[in-house]
C-alpha positions in Angstrom: 158.5 115.3 -23.9 155.7 114.7 -26.4 158.0 113.8 -28.9 160.9 111.5 -29.6 163.5 112.9 -31.2 166.3 109.1 -30.7 163.7 107.9 -33.6 165.2 110.2 -36.5 168.8 110.6 -37.9 170.0 113.3 -38.6 172.9 115.8 -38.1 173.7 119.1 -37.2 176.3 120.3 -39.6 176.2 124.3 -38.0 175.1 126.2 -35.5 174.5 129.9 -34.8 173.9 132.3 -32.6 172.9 135.6 -31.2 170.8 137.3 -28.7 167.7 137.1 -30.1 167.8 134.0 -32.8 169.5 130.0 -33.4 169.8 129.4 -36.3 170.2 125.6 -37.2 171.4 123.5 -40.4 170.3 119.4 -40.2 171.8 117.0 -42.3 168.3 115.1 -42.3 168.8 111.7 -43.4 165.6 109.6 -43.3 163.2 109.2 -46.1 161.2 112.6 -47.3 157.7 112.6 -46.4 155.1 116.0 -45.4 154.3 113.7 -41.7 157.7 113.0 -41.0 159.3 116.3 -41.3 156.7 118.6 -39.6 157.2 115.6 -36.3 161.1 116.2 -36.8 160.6 119.8 -36.8 158.8 119.5 -33.8 160.7 117.6 -31.8 164.1 119.4 -33.0 162.8 122.5 -31.8 161.3 120.7 -28.1 164.9 119.0 -27.4 167.3 121.6 -28.4 165.7 125.1 -29.1 165.3 128.0 -26.1 164.4 130.8 -28.5 163.3 132.0 -31.6 164.5 129.5 -34.5 164.8 129.1 -38.3 166.0 125.4 -38.8 167.4 124.6 -42.7 166.8 121.3 -43.5 169.2 119.3 -45.4 169.1 116.0 -48.1 173.4 115.7 -47.8 176.1 116.3 -46.1 177.8 118.5 -49.2 176.5 121.9 -48.7 178.1 122.4 -44.9 180.7 124.3 -47.3 178.7 126.3 -48.7 176.7 127.6 -45.8 178.9 130.9 -44.8 179.5 131.6 -48.9 176.5 134.7 -49.5 178.0 135.4 -52.9 177.2 131.7 -54.5 178.1 130.2 -58.1 175.9 129.2 -60.2 176.9 125.5 -59.4 176.8 126.2 -55.8 173.2 128.3 -55.8 172.0 125.4 -58.0 173.9 122.3 -55.9 172.1 124.6 -52.5 169.0 125.3 -53.4 168.5 121.6 -54.9 169.4 120.2 -51.1 167.2 122.5 -49.4 164.8 119.7 -47.8 162.7 123.0 -45.9 163.2 125.8 -43.6 161.6 126.4 -41.5 161.5 129.4 -38.7 159.9 129.7 -35.3 157.3 131.8 -35.8 155.3 130.2 -38.8 153.8 126.9 -39.7 155.8 124.7 -40.4 155.4 123.7 -44.2 157.9 122.4 -47.2 159.2 125.8 -48.3 161.8 125.9 -50.3 162.8 130.1 -51.1 166.0 129.6 -52.8 163.6 127.5 -55.9 163.2 131.1 -56.7 163.6 133.4 -60.5 166.8 133.5 -60.3 166.9 129.9 -59.6 164.6 129.7 -63.0 166.4 131.6 -64.3 170.2 129.9 -64.4 168.5 126.4 -64.4 166.7 128.4 -68.5 170.9 129.2 -69.1 172.5 126.2 -68.9 
């Protein structure tokens, strides 16, 4: 193995699997900086992933109850979006990316 997953603190909140893809929802318990996040994702994929995957990395574990809710209230949407550190697909470069901080997010905040 190239990476050492044991140096990272995390919990797997949820895992989904189908024929072609795995999805991991992870509570990341350490300081957040780009290089460490990238190394963690590489280490996690090396240790756990066996096919195409998406990793949702969160800064708290309270989002677990919202993972399977598709129609989130405005408050839930903001909380969920604020909890995401990054979402990383295996076929893309690893980058800090939060697609939920979008126009809907901005609109909700503006109207509060």
